[in-house]
N, C-alpha and C positions, 0 to 999 in steps of 0.2 A: 237875374233870377233872385226870387226873394228867398228869406230864411227856410220856409217849408218847403219850397222846390229842393233847396239845397239839400236839406237834410233828407229828404225823400230819395234824391239821385244819389247821396253819398250811402245810404242805407241800400239802396239797390247795388251799387257798384261794389260795396265789400261783401253783400251776399253771393254776389255772381263770381267774383274773385276767388273765394274762399270755398266754391262750391258749397253753398251753404243755404241755396233759396230754399223758401217756405212753399216747397212744391204742392200744388194742389193734387189732391188724389183725382186718378182717372176715374170719370165717372162709371159706376158699377155694370152698365149696361153693356158698356163697350168692353169693360174688363173681363166679363164673363164670355163674351163673343170672343175676344183674342184668346184667351187659355183654350177655349176646345178649339181654334183653327190651328193653335200650336201643337197640339198633343198628337202622338205619332198614330193614333187610331182614328183621325179625323174622318167624319163622314157626313152626307147631306142630312141623314136621320140625326144624328148627334149635335149637328149646327141647329137643325130644326125644332129640337128639344129646348135647347138652351133660349133661342128666339121665341119659343112658344111661351117662356114664363114670362116675356114683357110684351102686355098687349099694345103698348105704343109702337115697338119695334116689330113686334109681329104685322100690324095694320100697314107701317111704313114700308116694310120689305116686299108686302104684297102690291102695295102701290107703286114701288119701283119695277119691280116684275112685269106689271101691266102696265107700265108706260109705254110711250110710243119709242123712246130711243131704246128699250130692253127688250121689248116685245113686239117684232116688226109683223109678227104672224096675225096680231089681232085676236089670237085664241085666248080667253080667259085663265087666267091662273088662279086658282082658289086655295091651295095648300100651301104651307109652308115649305115641306120637301122640294116641290117641283118648283117653286119659287127661289130656292137657293141653288138647285141644278140649273137652272136657267141663267142666274144672274151668276155664278161662280163665287167661290169664298172672298176674294178681294171686295169685290162690290157689295156683297153681303156686309162685309166689315166696314167700307165706307159708310153704307146708311147706318150702321151704329154708331160711327162716328160722330154722322151730321146728326144724330139724336144727342148725342152726348153735348155737343157744343149748344144744341138747344136748349139740353138742362139746365148749363152753366147760364145760359140767358136768362131762363126764367127762373131761376132761383130766388126766393123770395128775400134773400141776403143782398140781392146786388140792386135795389129799387132805383138810389140814386142814379145810378150809371145804366138802367135798362135799354134807354133809347140808344145809347151808345155801343151796347153789346150786340142791339139787333141790329145796327146798322153794320157793325163787324161782322157778326154771323151770315148777314146777306151778300155781304161782300166776299167771304170764304166759298160760300156756294156757287157766286159768281165765277170767281176763278176756278174753281173745282171743275166745273161744266166746261168751259173754255179749253182748260188743260186737258179735259179729257178728248174734246174734239181735236185740238191739235195733235195730241200724240196719237190717237186713232188715225188721222188722215195725213200727217206730215212729219212722222217718225217713227222710229222703231221702240219707241218707249211704250211699255206697257201702259196702256188708256188706264186701267183701273187703279195702277200706282200712281200715277198723275192726278186722279181724281183725289183720291186720298191725301196726296202732298197739298194738292190746293187747298182742300179743307183745313189743312193743319199749319199753312205757312205762316199765318199770322196767329198761332196762338200764344207767342210772348206779349202779343196786345191784351188779349184776354186776361192774361196774369197782371199785367200792368194795371189795368184798368179796375181789376176786383182788389188790387192793394191800395190802389189811390182812393177809393171810394171812401176810407177812412179819413181823407183830406180834401175835403170837398172844395177847400180854397184852389186846388189845384184847377178844377175846372171851371175857374173863374176866367183863365187867360187860357183861349182856345188855341192861341199860338205857343203858348209856352207848354202847353199839354201835347201838341204835335209834335214838337221837339223832342221830348221824353218818349214818345213812342217810338219815333225815329230812331232816335240813339241806340234805344235799351232793347227792344223787341225780338231783333234778331238774335243775340247773343242769348237773350232768357229763353226764346222759342228752344233754340238747338239745346240747352241745357233741361227744358222739361222732356223734350221729347226722346232725349237720353234717356232720363230718369224713367220715362214711361216705355223704356226697352222696345221704341221704333229702330227700324234699320239706318244705319249711317246715311243712305242717300236720303231717306226722309227727312231725318235731322238735318242734313247738309242744307235741304232746300229753306228750311227755316231760319239759318243764319246767312244764305247767300243770296237769297231771292232780290233782294234790292241791289246787288252790285250789278250795275249794269255792263262793266267792263271786266267781268270775271274772266279769267285767263282758264281754259282747259284745254289739256292736249288731247287730241282724240275727238271722238263723235259727241253729238247731243247727248245730254243726258237729262234726269227729270227735272233736276233745279232750272235747266234752259226751258224746258216746257212751261213750270210755273211762273218764273221771270216774264216768260213773254205774256201767258195768260193774265199775269196780274197786271203788265201793262194794258191790255186789252180791255180790262174791266175798266179802264179810266178811257176808254178810245175818244170820247167827245170831249174830254178835259183836255186830250193832247193836241189837237189839233193836228191841221195838215202840216204845220212848220216841224213836226216832230221829229228827229234825226234819228230814224231806225238803223242807220249805218252804225252807230256808235254803241248800240246793244249786241253784244258779243255773242248773246244766247240766239237771238234773233237770225245773226250769221249762221250760226252752228245748224241753225233749223233749214238754212235757205227762205227766209222768209223777210220780205221787204214790206212798206208801207202797201203798196198796192196787191200784194198777195195777202197780208193779213186783212186789209178791208175785204178782200172777196171771201175768204175763210169766214169771217163774221157775217158778211151779208148772206152767205148761202147757210150757214149753220143755225142761223137764228132760232128757228122752230125745234132743232136739236137741243140747244144752248137751254132754250126755255124751257122743253121738256124735262131736260135734268134737274132744272132747278126745282120745278114745281113737285119732280119725285123727290128730289131730297128736303122738300116742305117748306119750299121758300116762295 
């Protein structure tokens, strides 16, 4: 590790240990939706009013509401209130989060790392779609919660990329950058989601999704769903030789290689529909 990488790692470690991360602000569009959803007198009308103030979110929400996975009847939904009633608050919020992540990716300030952020965003959307399907069909986990957790599981990588863009030398060695991301993104992701006031379950997904041998007493949780979905997103790279029996998350979900392969094959259209609806 050269001096620049060492200095960057030292800085990340010191900030994380001191609880003093230079946290990014949660994008405004998602903040406003989150605030109204957490209010005591939340209603579809009030959510629609907030959503309606943002044309990008309005268009995306209608797109999701009219997608194949959310609208089996095929009857076109044209107004926000009906769209929100159809989707439910959780899925409406996941839609806002997907746009928030896009806004990070599209920010003018990220020019040097736009390609990396785009790839990361596409992966996050893919994991969220697979997590939704696994939760719905093979667990008692709320599918909308699994989708949200999937979108946010790698939020620590977004942070590291945006911090590292001021040190372009770090990107000269891809293996070194990959090691930085692998080592630091989980702890940083947990700290960010706590600071943004997400639930412990969602924050724990950020910190624990890469732990393939995580011990958990009791039934499967949302982290198990996201851990499995994250691996599924790399399905073609894992190959037949990957040992799913060592993945405790998959064990708790009663899923082995053949079962997962069957899920992915049977749900290809639904996964793609979700990804398209979320803008990918």
